[in-house]
C-alpha positions in Angstrom: 102.7 104.2 133.1 100.5 106.1 133.8 97.7 104.0 135.9 101.2 102.3 137.2 103.4 103.1 140.1 106.8 104.0 138.5 109.4 101.8 140.9 113.1 102.9 140.3 115.4 100.4 141.8 118.6 102.0 142.2 121.8 99.4 141.6 125.4 100.0 142.4 128.1 98.3 140.5 129.8 95.6 142.0 127.4 93.7 143.8 126.1 90.7 141.9 124.7 89.7 144.9 122.8 92.8 145.4 122.3 92.9 141.8 120.1 89.4 141.7 117.8 90.6 144.2 116.9 93.8 142.6 116.6 91.1 139.0 114.2 88.5 141.1 112.3 91.5 142.7 111.7 93.6 139.0 110.8 90.6 137.5 108.5 89.1 139.9 106.7 92.7 140.9 102.9 93.0 139.6 103.0 94.3 136.8 99.2 95.6 136.8 100.2 97.9 139.4 104.3 98.4 139.2 106.2 99.4 136.1 109.9 98.9 137.5 112.6 100.4 136.0 116.3 99.7 137.1 119.1 102.7 137.1 122.9 101.7 137.9 125.9 100.8 136.2 124.6 97.6 135.2 126.6 94.1 133.8 125.7 93.4 130.5 124.2 89.9 131.5 121.6 91.8 133.7 120.9 94.4 130.9 120.1 91.7 128.3 118.1 90.1 131.0 115.8 92.9 131.9 115.6 93.9 128.3 114.2 90.1 127.9 111.5 90.7 130.6 110.3 93.8 128.7 111.6 96.3 132.0 113.0 99.5 131.2 117.1 100.1 132.8 119.2 103.3 132.6 123.0 103.9 132.7 124.0 106.0 135.8 126.9 105.7 137.3 127.0 105.6 141.5 130.0 106.6 143.6 132.0 103.9 145.1 133.7 105.1 148.2 134.0 108.6 149.4 133.9 111.7 147.3 131.2 114.7 147.8 131.7 115.9 143.9 131.4 112.4 142.7 128.1 112.0 145.0 126.6 115.3 143.8 127.4 114.9 140.7 125.3 111.4 140.9 122.4 113.3 142.0 121.8 115.3 139.4 122.1 112.7 137.1 119.1 110.9 139.3 117.0 114.3 140.0 117.1 114.5 135.8 116.4 111.1 135.8 113.2 111.5 138.3 112.0 114.8 136.4 112.1 112.5 132.7 109.8 109.7 134.5 106.8 109.2 136.5 108.7 107.7 139.5 106.5 106.9 142.7 108.9 105.5 144.7 112.8 105.2 144.9 114.3 101.8 146.3 117.9 102.0 146.9 120.4 98.4 147.3 123.2 99.7 150.1 124.4 102.5 151.2 125.8 104.4 148.1 123.1 104.1 146.3 121.0 105.2 149.5 123.3 108.5 149.8 122.7 109.2 145.7 119.0 108.8 146.4 118.5 110.9 149.8 120.9 114.0 148.1 119.0 113.9 144.7 115.6 114.0 146.6 117.1 116.3 149.4 118.1 119.2 146.5 116.5 121.3 144.8 114.1 120.7 141.1 112.5 117.6 142.9 109.0 119.0 142.7 107.4 116.6 144.9 108.8 114.4 148.4 109.4 110.7 147.1 109.4 108.0 149.6 112.8 106.2 149.6 113.1 102.9 150.5 116.7 101.3 151.2 117.6 97.8 151.0 121.1 97.1 153.0 122.0 93.7 151.4 125.2 93.4 154.0 124.3 96.0 156.7 127.4 94.9 159.1 129.6 95.7 155.9 127.9 98.8 155.0 127.5 99.5 158.8 130.9 98.8 160.2 132.8 102.2 159.2 129.9 104.0 161.4 131.1 102.6 164.4 134.3 104.0 163.9 133.7 107.8 164.2 131.4 110.1 165.6 131.3 111.7 162.2 130.2 108.3 160.1 128.0 107.7 163.1 126.1 111.2 162.4 126.1 110.8 158.6 125.0 107.6 158.3 121.9 108.5 160.6 121.1 111.2 159.2 121.1 109.2 155.3 119.0 106.6 157.3 116.1 108.9 158.7 115.9 110.4 155.6 114.5 106.6 154.3 110.9 106.2 154.9 111.5 101.9 154.8 114.4 100.1 155.4 114.9 96.1 155.2 117.9 94.0 156.3 118.3 90.7 156.0 117.7 88.7 159.6 116.8 90.0 162.3 120.3 90.3 164.2 120.8 92.5 161.7 117.7 94.4 162.5 119.1 94.7 165.7 122.3 95.5 164.6 121.1 98.3 162.9 118.6 99.5 165.8 121.4 99.9 168.1 122.9 102.6 165.4 120.0 104.4 165.0 117.5 103.6 167.6 114.5 105.5 166.5 114.5 104.3 163.2 113.0 100.8 164.2 109.3 101.4 163.5 111.0 101.9 160.1 113.4 98.4 159.7 111.7 95.4 157.6 113.8 92.0 157.7 113.3 90.3 154.4 115.4 87.3 153.8 117.4 87.3 150.8 115.7 85.1 147.9 117.3 82.5 145.6 117.0 80.5 143.1 117.4 76.8 142.2 120.8 76.4 141.2 121.6 74.5 138.2 122.7 70.8 138.3 126.1 71.0 139.2 127.6 67.8 138.5 129.8 69.0 135.3 130.4 72.4 136.5 132.0 71.1 139.3 134.4 68.9 137.6 134.9 72.0 135.1 135.6 74.2 138.3 138.0 71.9 140.5 140.4 71.6 137.4 140.3 75.6 137.3 141.0 75.9 141.0 143.7 72.9 141.4 141.2 70.1 143.3 141.2 67.0 143.0 138.2 66.0 140.6 137.2 62.8 142.8 137.9 64.4 146.1 135.4 65.3 148.5 135.7 68.8 149.3 135.5 70.7 152.3 135.5 74.4 152.1 135.9 77.3 154.5 134.5 80.5 153.8 136.1 83.5 156.1 138.3 86.0 156.0 141.5 85.2 157.1 142.0 86.6 160.5 143.3 84.9 163.7 140.7 84.1 166.1 137.8 83.5 163.9 138.0 80.0 164.2 140.5 79.3 161.0 142.7 77.5 163.4 139.6 75.4 164.9 139.2 74.3 161.2 142.6 73.3 160.5 143.2 71.6 163.9 140.1 69.4 162.3 141.2 69.0 158.8 144.3 67.6 160.1 142.6 64.9 162.1 140.2 63.8 159.2 143.1 63.8 156.9 144.2 60.9 158.7 140.9 59.2 159.0 139.8 59.4 155.0 141.4 59.7 152.0 140.7 61.4 149.1 140.0 64.8 151.0 140.7 68.2 150.5 140.1 71.5 151.8 139.4 75.3 150.5 139.7 78.1 152.2 137.5 80.8 150.7 138.7 84.6 152.2 141.4 87.0 152.1 142.7 88.7 154.9 145.8 90.1 157.1 147.2 87.4 158.4 147.0 84.6 155.5 150.8 83.5 155.7 150.4 82.5 159.2 147.5 80.3 159.1 149.3 79.1 155.3 151.9 78.2 157.7 150.0 76.9 160.3 148.5 74.3 157.6 151.4 73.4 156.6 152.4 72.4 160.4 149.7 70.5 160.6 150.5 68.0 157.5 148.3 69.7 154.8 150.5 71.2 152.3 149.1 68.9 150.0 145.3 68.3 150.7 144.5 72.2 151.9 144.1 75.2 149.4 143.8 79.0 149.9 141.9 80.1 147.6 141.8 83.6 148.3 138.8 86.6 147.5 136.8 85.1 144.2 135.0 86.8 141.9 133.2 83.5 140.6 132.1 81.8 144.5 129.2 80.8 143.8 131.0 78.2 140.9 133.5 77.2 143.9 131.3 76.7 146.0 129.1 74.3 143.5 132.3 72.7 143.6 132.4 72.1 147.0 130.5 68.9 149.4 130.2 70.6 152.4 130.5 74.4 153.3 131.6 75.1 156.8 130.4 78.6 158.1 132.2 80.2 161.5 131.4 83.7 161.3 128.1 85.6 159.9 130.4 88.4 158.1 130.7 88.5 154.2 127.9 87.3 153.6 127.7 83.6 154.8 124.3 83.1 155.5 123.4 83.8 151.7 126.8 81.5 150.8 124.7 79.2 152.7 121.6 79.0 151.3 123.4 78.8 147.9 125.2 76.2 148.9 121.8 74.0 150.4 119.8 74.9 146.9 122.8 73.4 144.8 122.5 70.2 147.0 125.6 70.8 149.1 126.0 70.2 153.1 126.4 73.2 155.4 127.8 73.0 158.5 127.7 76.4 160.8 129.1 78.4 163.8 126.3 78.7 166.2 126.4 83.1 166.1 123.5 85.1 166.1 122.6 85.1 162.5 124.0 82.2 161.5 121.6 80.2 163.9 118.5 82.2 162.9 118.9 81.2 159.5 120.1 77.8 159.7 118.8 76.2 163.0 115.6 75.5 161.5 117.2 74.0 158.1 116.7 70.5 157.2 120.5 70.0 155.2 122.3 72.3 158.1 124.2 71.2 161.0 124.2 73.9 163.7 127.2 73.1 166.4 127.0 74.0 169.9 130.6 75.2 169.5 132.4 75.5 167.0 136.4 74.1 168.5 138.0 71.8 166.5 136.6 68.6 168.2 133.3 69.3 167.4 134.3 70.6 164.0 136.1 67.2 163.4 132.9 64.9 164.8 130.6 67.4 162.5 132.9 66.9 158.9 132.6 63.1 160.0 129.1 63.1 160.4 128.3 64.6 157.1 130.9 62.8 155.4 129.7 60.0 156.1 125.9 60.6 156.0 126.5 61.9 152.4 128.5 58.9 151.3 127.4 55.6 150.0 130.0 53.5 151.1 130.0 50.1 149.7 132.3 47.3 150.9 133.8 48.1 147.1 134.9 51.5 148.1 136.7 50.3 151.3 140.9 51.1 150.3 143.8 51.8 152.4 144.1 49.5 155.5 140.4 49.0 155.2 139.4 52.8 155.1 136.5 54.2 153.3 137.0 56.2 150.3 134.7 58.4 149.3 135.0 58.8 146.0 133.4 62.0 143.3 130.5 59.1 141.5 129.2 58.7 145.4 129.5 61.8 146.5 129.3 64.5 144.0 126.6 63.0 141.2 123.0 64.1 142.5 120.5 61.4 142.3 117.8 63.7 142.6 115.5 64.8 139.6 114.5 67.7 139.2 111.5 70.1 137.5 113.3 73.1 135.7 109.9 74.7 135.4 109.8 75.0 139.5 111.9 76.4 141.9 113.5 73.5 144.2 110.6 70.8 143.3 111.4 67.7 143.5 110.9 64.6 141.4 110.3 60.4 142.5 114.2 59.8 143.1 114.1 62.7 145.9 114.9 61.5 149.5 112.7 62.7 152.2 115.6 65.2 153.1 116.0 66.5 149.9 112.3 67.2 149.3 112.2 68.7 153.0 115.3 71.2 152.1 113.4 72.3 149.0 110.1 72.7 150.9 112.3 74.3 153.7 114.2 76.6 151.3 110.7 77.8 149.0 108.7 78.6 152.1 111.2 81.2 153.9 113.9 82.0 150.8 111.3 81.5 147.3 111.4 84.6 144.9 107.4 84.6 145.3 108.1 85.7 149.3 110.6 88.4 148.7 108.1 89.9 145.9 105.4 90.0 148.2 107.2 91.1 151.2 108.2 94.0 149.1 105.6 95.0 147.7 103.5 95.2 151.4 106.2 97.4 152.1 105.3 99.7 149.4 101.5 99.5 149.9 102.6 100.5 153.6 104.2 104.0 152.0 101.0 104.2 150.2 102.4 103.1 146.7 
């Protein structure tokens, strides 16, 4: 390890998406130049995966919420780890890990200053409390100013972080999240549908949103009522939780959606639930909506996105995703209708109920694409032109190699 730069990745618990990005990064780092070490409260699955790749890991408890004593204790553990290992750079993930690393490196006992890089995987969630009070703003700015590099997942997030701390603009880097190709979802989708109460043979349109009135959920429900009258075998799912859930459930009942609209609440298995959908609708860029939409595209779903700044940046140039001009109920119903008829293979034998087309599980869900499992998103001979275009765009903008190269470039700019 003496001839390699030790890179310590500090990962908070309970953030599966951040942990996935860390895993992709450490597995792809140039092992001739860097020696990764992962520290945090890691899941058994991640520990096993790292061990198979000969990547060392260390248990280190990172506090959640605010407790100065807990943060100081974690900083002490990290400081001892730094002293015991040949660490050249600490890469923190999210604000909690950043706070621990900053306290450890600011405290006595660290013989040399270490470069700190912080990735804010969900900046608007992590930085939002800083806007609520002067003390939080000062504390957040102090933490971020101790970092030598700051990574955010979009240009829109960079602009938001710059508003909070303008003097850090030169340290901010945009690195889009990375994806791995989703496995075939035919069997998984059927199993997951049964588990959450969805019909196996229906086409499922899902909305990912916090349940707060004024976020566009009312428009989604009104559009769902229109589609529900036009086509059978359509069900709607709303994923998320919020203070207005009861009012929105009552609205769904008033619109006649009681038998075809399910509120699933917050899900720990959200990626498996998304894999059971056919279309995903994103009306807000909160709750990592862009990442969920990209995961849906990689799994073969269609994506309909509202024209928010962050969603426009990610999905505007992406084949397979439809960016609406406005997110009102009429435009949303048209977009859903368009995606349904584009995706479904409608034949005369599928006509049902007063001559209306019936979209079946087999026509809508079962993929006709053959994938090369050795290469992310690469398609076989049965892939359509759109499948190929989506695979190429995902690999170019969101492939693992691109994330690793961009992060390594940041390390090199810091002299590592």
